[in-house]
C-alpha positions in Angstrom: -36.9 22.5 20.0 -39.8 21.0 19.2 -43.4 23.0 19.2 -44.5 20.3 22.4 -46.7 21.7 24.9 -50.0 19.7 25.2 -53.7 21.3 26.0 -55.0 21.8 28.8 -57.7 21.4 30.7 -59.4 25.0 32.1 -59.9 27.7 30.8 -62.3 29.6 29.1 -63.8 29.6 25.7 -60.8 30.9 22.8 -61.4 34.6 21.9 -62.6 34.7 18.0 -64.8 32.0 17.9 -67.8 33.6 15.6 -68.0 34.1 12.1 -68.6 37.7 13.3 -65.0 37.5 15.1 -63.4 35.4 12.1 -64.3 38.5 9.7 -63.0 41.3 12.3 -59.8 38.9 13.0 -59.2 38.8 8.5 -59.8 42.5 7.7 -57.4 43.7 11.0 -54.6 41.1 9.8 -54.8 42.5 6.0 -54.2 46.0 7.2 -51.3 45.0 8.8 -49.8 43.1 6.3 -50.2 45.8 4.1 -49.7 48.6 6.5 -48.1 47.3 10.3 -49.9 48.0 13.0 -50.3 51.4 14.5 -47.9 50.7 18.2 -45.4 48.3 16.0 -46.2 45.3 18.1 -48.8 43.4 15.8 -47.7 41.3 13.3 -49.8 38.5 10.9 -47.5 35.0 10.9 -49.3 33.2 8.0 -49.0 29.4 8.8 -50.5 25.8 6.4 -53.8 24.4 8.1 -52.8 21.0 9.2 -55.4 19.7 8.1 -57.0 21.6 4.8 -53.3 22.3 4.1 -54.6 25.7 3.4 -53.1 29.8 4.6 -54.2 30.6 7.3 -53.3 34.4 9.1 -53.5 35.6 12.0 -52.5 38.8 14.0 -50.2 38.2 16.8 -48.7 40.5 19.7 -44.6 40.3 18.9 -42.0 41.1 20.9 -38.6 42.1 19.4 -35.7 39.5 20.5 -32.3 39.1 19.4 -31.0 38.9 16.2 -33.8 40.2 14.8 -36.2 37.1 15.7 -39.6 38.0 16.8 -41.1 36.3 20.3 -45.5 35.4 20.2 -47.2 33.9 23.2 -49.2 31.0 22.2 -52.0 32.3 24.7 -55.9 31.8 23.1 -56.5 34.2 25.8 -55.8 31.9 28.0 -58.1 29.1 26.7 -57.5 25.6 28.0 -56.4 24.4 24.0 -53.4 26.0 22.1 -54.7 28.3 19.4 -54.6 26.9 15.8 -51.9 28.5 14.8 -49.7 26.6 17.6 -51.2 23.2 15.5 -50.3 24.3 11.9 -46.5 25.6 13.2 -46.1 21.8 14.4 -47.2 20.6 11.3 -45.0 22.4 9.2 -42.9 24.9 10.3 -40.7 24.6 7.0 -43.8 27.0 5.5 -43.9 29.5 8.5 -43.5 33.5 8.0 -44.6 36.6 8.9 -46.3 39.6 7.2 -46.2 42.9 8.7 -46.2 47.0 6.3 -45.6 44.7 3.4 -42.7 43.3 4.2 -43.4 38.7 4.0 -40.3 37.1 6.2 -40.0 33.0 5.6 -39.3 32.3 10.0 -38.1 29.3 11.6 -40.3 28.6 14.5 -38.7 27.0 17.7 -40.3 27.4 21.4 -39.0 28.1 23.9 -38.7 25.6 27.2 -36.9 26.2 30.6 -34.7 29.2 31.6 -35.0 30.6 28.1 -38.6 30.6 28.2 -39.0 31.8 32.1 -36.6 34.8 31.5 -38.5 35.2 28.1 -41.7 35.7 29.5 -40.9 38.0 32.3 -40.2 40.4 29.6 -43.0 39.6 28.0 -46.0 40.5 31.0 -43.9 42.9 32.8 -43.9 44.9 28.8 -47.7 43.6 28.5 -49.2 42.5 31.8 -52.6 40.8 30.3 -50.4 37.9 29.3 -49.9 36.8 33.7 -53.7 36.9 33.6 -54.0 34.4 30.7 -51.8 31.7 32.2 -53.9 32.4 35.5 -57.0 31.5 34.2 -55.5 28.0 32.6 -53.8 24.5 33.8 -51.5 25.1 30.4 -48.4 26.6 30.1 -48.7 29.0 27.5 -46.3 28.3 25.0 -43.4 30.9 23.6 -42.0 30.8 20.1 -39.2 32.7 19.1 -39.7 32.9 15.2 -35.8 33.3 13.1 -36.1 34.7 10.4 -34.5 31.8 7.8 -31.0 32.9 6.0 -30.9 35.3 4.0 -33.8 37.7 5.3 -33.6 40.4 7.7 -36.6 42.0 9.7 -36.2 45.8 9.6 
């Protein structure tokens, strides 16, 4: 299914808005790409900017899913707007990949809807309750995206 969740009208300011936060995010992404995260739950989603055409790297929490896929949540800290990487995936889904611990995996992004999203959301919020809090702070339906390795690639 298409990435088609609209922005909301209320929510806190998005995280990472300051110059320092963007710098720290980049350093964190570089570390995760090379060595992975401490607990293995964070990966870097690499997208292509919808307006700039430049590669963008964003560390995101991931949850294992069937067939080597990963689920990621476009929470943006409960902000009214979907995160930039969501719009980049929307514009260039064919150029998406994930990176962690020295691995580069091209992925196919698919937004979950309906019962499938609800089932995944319950699993995600049971494991990471902060996402349930984000959902309460905004009127936006927080997208859950499945990142499936492209043909012939394994997540390891």
